[in-house]
C-alpha positions in Angstrom: 0.0 0.2 0.0 0.9 3.3 -0.9 0.3 6.6 0.9 -1.7 9.2 -1.0 -3.1 12.9 -0.2 -5.8 14.7 -2.0 -7.2 18.1 -1.8 -10.6 18.8 -1.1 -12.9 21.5 -0.9 -16.3 21.3 1.0 -19.3 22.9 2.7 -18.8 23.1 6.7 -21.9 21.6 6.8 -20.9 18.2 5.0 -17.8 17.6 6.8 -19.1 15.1 9.6 -20.6 13.1 6.6 -17.4 13.3 4.6 -15.4 12.0 7.7 -17.4 9.1 8.3 -17.3 8.2 4.6 -13.3 8.6 4.7 -13.0 6.6 7.9 -15.2 3.7 6.7 -12.1 3.4 4.1 -9.2 4.0 6.3 -8.8 7.6 5.5 -8.5 10.6 7.5 -9.2 14.5 7.0 -7.8 17.2 8.1 -8.9 21.1 7.6 -6.5 23.5 5.9 -6.6 26.3 8.7 -4.5 28.7 6.3 -6.6 28.5 3.1 -9.5 31.0 2.6 -12.3 30.9 0.5 -13.0 34.5 -0.5 -16.8 34.1 -0.5 -16.7 32.1 2.9 -18.6 29.2 1.2 -16.1 26.3 1.6 -13.3 24.5 3.8 -10.5 23.4 2.5 -8.4 20.3 3.4 -6.6 17.1 2.7 -7.7 13.7 2.7 -5.0 11.3 3.6 -5.2 7.3 2.9 -3.5 4.3 1.5 -4.1 2.3 -1.8 -2.7 0.2 -4.3 -4.6 1.7 -7.3 -2.7 3.4 -10.1 -2.4 7.0 -9.0 -4.7 8.1 -12.1 -7.6 6.0 -10.9 -7.4 7.6 -7.1 -9.7 10.7 -8.1 -12.6 8.3 -9.4 -12.2 6.0 -6.3 -12.6 9.2 -3.9 -15.5 10.2 -6.0 -17.1 7.0 -5.4 -16.5 6.9 -1.8 -17.7 10.5 -1.4 -20.6 10.4 -3.8 -23.6 12.5 -2.4 -21.6 14.2 0.0 -20.5 17.4 -2.0 -17.0 17.3 -1.7 -15.0 18.5 -4.6 -11.5 16.5 -4.9 -9.2 19.5 -6.7 -5.9 17.1 -6.8 -4.4 13.6 -5.3 -1.0 12.5 -5.7 1.1 9.6 -4.0 3.5 10.6 -1.4 3.6 13.0 1.7 0.9 15.4 1.4 3.1 18.5 1.1 4.3 17.1 -2.2 0.8 17.7 -4.1 1.2 19.9 -7.1 -0.5 23.3 -7.3 
């Protein structure tokens, strides 16, 4: 298994549902306290987990895990969370 990280944005009201769905598949979420939505609508954060999927399939898998919750997956990458390209 390889560790991955994914940037996500989500409305604060949906965070607890997202955390529960991520927990069910062994992933965690951490809010990025330094990222600010100018409109004040979204929280930004990082999903971290482990997978054996090819890197280009991680986004599709996360879409399935988070279907119906309202999270938007911005980018994903294997390796330390701070290595996700902008």
